[in-house]
N, C-alpha and C positions, 0 to 999 in steps of 0.2 A: 405393451409396458406403460402402466398409467404412472407418473414421476412428477411428486410433487414437491416444489421447491420451496421453501420458509425464507424469504427474504428478496428483498427487490432493490438489493447493493449491487456494488461490481461485481462480486464474485457471485451472486443468486443469476444475476441476469447474463452473466458471460457464459455460464452454466447452461441455461435455459437456451441461448441462441446456437450455443453448441451440439449439445443435444439435436434440438432442431435439425442444424445444419448435418448430424451425422443420422439423422432418417425418422429418427422418434416423432413420433405426431402426437401422443396425450401428456402432454408437459404443462402442468398449472403452478405458477407463482403466485405464494399468497403472501402479501407483504401488509405486515401490523397497521400504517401510518393511512387514514384515508387518503390523500394525494399525496403521488410520489413528487419532490419536488428539488430544484438545482440546486441543495446546501453543501454548506462545506467550504474549504479556502481549495489551492494547490497541492496537485499528486505530481511523483514522477514514474513512467511509464518506463521500465526499462527494454533493451532491446530484446531481451526472449520474451517477455509481453506482448511488444508490440507485432512482432512474429504471430503471436498468436491472432492477434486481432485482424493482422494485414490479412491470414488465412479464412478466415471471417466476410472479408471483403469490406475492410473498415478502413483501408489506406487511405483514400482518398477524404474521407472525411476526418479524419486524425491529423490531417495535412491541414487540413483547413481551419481547424479549429485551435490547435496544440503550436508549442513552439517547440521547433527541436535543437535540445540543446547540444551544442559544438562543446563544451569543457566541464570539467567538474574542477573545482580550485578550493584547496584548503590552506587556510591563514592563520596565524596566531589573533592573541586579543590585541595586537599595534597595527594589525596587516599586513604584516610582511610572509609574503610566501610560501609556505612549508612545501609544499607538492601538488603539481599541476594532469592532469592528463586530458587527452582527446577524448571525447563521448560518442556513441552512437555513428554513423557512418564515418566520422574523422575518425576512429579508432579501430574501423577496418572490419566493423559488422556489416551484415547484408539488411540491417534494418537501423532505422533510427530510436534515437530517444525521446522522449517526449517530456512536456512540460504542459500542462493540461490543469483548469479547473475541474475538481472533483465531482460538481454538480452538473457539468457540462458533458464528463464522459458520461455519468450514468443516464441521463437523459438521451442522450446518443444511443447507447445502448436498449433502452427502454423502448423508441423510435423502434428500432433492429429488430426485438423481439415482438413486439406487435402485431407488425408489419408480416412478420413470419408467422404468425397464424397463432402462436403460442398464447394462454389464456393468463392473464393477468388481472388478480383480483385483490382489491386493495382495503383497507379497515378490516382486516381479518390476522385478529392477535391471536397467536396458537396456544391453547391454555394445555394439550395435553394431546397425547396418540400412542396407539396401540402397535401391534403386528398390521394391521391393511387398513386404520382408519386414525383421523386426525381431524380431533376438534378444536372449535377458536368460543372465542371471548362472547361472540352473537348469538351461538348456539348451534353452528350450521357444524357440517363434518364434509369432510372430503376422504371420501376413498383413495390408494395410493398402493402400488407394488415397491416401489421405490419413494422415500421419503430422504430428502438431501437437506439438515439443517447448515442455513447460510444466512442467519442472522446474528452474525457480529458478535462483538467482545461477549457480551452480555447474552450472549445467545437461549431462549429460554429450548431448544431440541437440546444442546448441552447438558443446559441445566436436568432435564429430566434424567439424561443419560448416566451424571454425575450430580448426584442434588447433595451433596455434601463439601462439595469444592468452595462455593463461599464465595468472595467478590474478588475483580481482579487483583490482582499485589502490586502496590504503587511501590516505587524505589527510590522517592522522597524528592523527584525532579517534576518542576510544572513547564511546559507546553504553553506561549501564548502566540495566538495565527495570527496573521491579518494578510490581505492584500493591499497596497495603495500604488494608484496611476505616479511614477516617478521616472529620472532618466535613465535609460541602459547605463551597463555597466560594464568593466574588460570589455569584452568580445560585443557584447550584448544578447550572445546567447551563452553566456558561461551564469554554473551553479556554482556558489562559491557559498564556504560551511570557515567561521571562523569562532576561534576559540580561547580560553584562559586556562580548563584542566575544568574547570567547574560551570560558568558561563559562557554559552553557544548560540550564533547567531550565521541563521541561513537566509538564502535570496535566490531566488531567479526568476526570471519571465515566464509567465503563461498567457500571455496574449499580448498579441500586435498593438500597438495605438500610437500617439503620438501627445503624450508618451504612453511609453507602451505599460501593461499590468504586471505588478511585483510583486509574487506571493513572496512571503516570509515568515519565520519564525522564531522567536528568542525563548530562549531555555534557559532555567535557573534552579537549583534547589530549596528549598522550604524548609521552614521545623512548623514538626506537630502533623497534623494528621491531613489531608487532600478533601475536600470539601466536595461534593459532586462530584465524587471517581467516577471514570470514564462518560461524563456527559460533554457532550461538544459545544454544544449551546449553552453554555454559561459566557456572558463578556463584559468584559471589564475595561475600566478605562484606561486610555494609554499613559495617563500621569505614573498609573503602578507598574507599569512596564520600563518607561523612561528612568525611573530612578534609577536603575539597574544596567542602564546600555549608555548614560549621558555621555561617555566620555568617549565612546566608540566612533570616533572622525577618522574615515582612511579618505589619503587623497583621491581613492577612489570610490569611495561611496559611506554616504549619508547616513547611519544606522539610525541615528535618532529622527533623522527628519524622516526615512521608512514608516518609523515608530508613527510619530505623529500624526502622518498625512496617511492614516488608513479609515476607512467609513465607519470600519468596526472590528475588534480584538476579543479573541475566545479563548478562555482559558481550559487546559485541559492536562491534568497528572498525569508523569507518564507511569501506565500500565501495561500491562499483557498478559500472558494467561500460563500456568505450566504445562510444558507438554505431557499428554495424554500418552499413555500406554497404547492405546485402540480409540481408533475413530467409529469403525463399521459396529453394530448391535445389531445382528438380523438384517432387515432391511430398513435399514434407519444410518447414514452416516454423516458427515461433516466436510465443510467446505470454509477456506477462508477464514476470518478471525475467529468464526464459532470453533474452526480445527486447530489455529496455532497462532493467534492473536500475539504480534512481539511490537517489541518498542522501534519508532519510525527510524530507524539509525539504515542507511543506505538504501531506501529507497524501495524498500521492499515490500509495502504492505500490500496496494493494489495488484502488484505483477503477480505477487505468489498464486494470490485470490484468482485470476487469470489463469495461470497453470493448473493452479487444481482443477477450474470448470474440464479446461483441457483435457487432462487427463483423463478425469473420470468420464467423459464423451465417449473418450477412444474407446475404452475399456467394456465398458457395455456397450458398445457397436460392433467391439471383435468376438464376442461369445451373447449364445444364450445364456447361461449360465448369469444368474445375476451374482451370484455370491463369491464365484470365481470373479468377477469383475472389479466385485468393489476389492476384495483381496490385492488384486493387481494394483488397484488406484491408490489404496493404502500402503501396500508394501513401497510404490515410486514414492509416494508424495511423505508420509509420513516421517523418514528419517531424515534427508535433507531439509526438511521446514522444522523439524526439531534441535538440529544442530544450529539450523539461521536462529533461532530464536534464543539459542542459547550464546551465539555467537554476536548478537546485537547486547545482548545483557554487558558483554567485555568492551561496548561499542564500536566492533565491527571495524570498518574502515577508516572509524572517527576518530580511533586509537591514535593517530599520527599529533594530533591537537594536544592529546594529554600528555605524549611521551615530549614534544614538544617545550608544550610550560614545566612539564619537571625539568627538565634537561637545562631550560634556559628561561627561567621566570619573568625575566628582565628584556625579555628579547634578544635577536639573535644579528649579528649581518649578515653569517654566511649559515646557512641550513643545513650546509656541507659537512661543517666542524660537529653538529649535533646530533644527526639524523639522516646516514649515509644513503645517497641516490638508491643504492642497491638494496634496502631496508626498508625505504618507503614504496618502492618497486613490489617486495613479496607481498609485503600486508596489502598494496591494491589486488596483488595478482590472488592473493588467497583467498580472499573475499569473494570474487568473481567466480572464482572458481567454486566455491561453498554454496553460493547462493544461483546459479547454473546460467551464467550466463560471462562464462569465459569467451571469447570472441572466437576462436577455431574451435572448442567443441561444439558453440550452438549454431555455427555456419553449415558445419559437417551432418548435426542431428536429423534425422527422418523427422518429418511431420504428424503429428498429430491429426491433420485431418484424415476423417475417414466417413465413409457413409455406408448404409445399411438400408433395408426396406423391415419398418416394424409394423 
């Protein structure tokens, strides 16, 4: 079977690696850029995604390149603790949770994909496709038995399947992202979020060093229309961000210092995609952000793309009937990612910061008085179940690893 994957991001490369590990040999990845480079900032890999990468043989590489997250902590605008919980191995998972530079993960996957014998073509901008052939802007064509659209939130494949959809909807929030070498905070392996109901600041280490490299995200609402919607490459000066977080100095974290120390800051309007009624049209299907782009809430974007890739390979390896495999893939993945997309629009587990601000806008001395621990625990556990990384369920779930001779 000739499998053509459009997009050489994390989802597309993981799909290629998973399909190759399952025994498929005729796999091509077509990427629109002329050269795949390590772009972006930090991301999180939740234990269910780390399990899949571990079963692809990448555990040692991840441990060498990433930081294992030990704690997730939510705070209010004044730095007071709302809720904290262990993460990864400390939370009882059989696999860690990692924080890593997105570009470093992408390049690791690219090296593994190329070493496996999968063909990776760059400079191939998709312009159209039929039932068995894809066309590119350079005039070339590629035949396929299965085409997988893994080409991101502004997917050309999705656009061809849903030509009237329009641009990604924007919710009025803007994210600023950067990385800064700075002193460690809290446990040294903590991921923190602090918010006041509108503004939010996130920080976590992604690389060892003296001092370590800290990834951070600042978020706030803006008026008017978002320029360059969906473009991660728009740079802004630190002063533009600092004006909104100048007073956010806690005894354990200097937020303005992190912002001011960044080598580059990128702006991105918070956009997602409305859930689709179907991903698969004949021998064409979608994967990752092309299928279910969601708000960066709960650290699920890259993790869900990795799960898509593994489940797709699992079902394709389990039957000679491509249509049956694609139906099983969509059955397993579309409903939970639809639910997750909608949950993220309601802030997911991060809603605890909004609730704390609404109930105690001037701060609190005892979180139990305004947000009982049982309520906080229920919010956290409910999101884990919805996102597929409840510890007990994940630890007991059968593996997606399989093989076939194709």
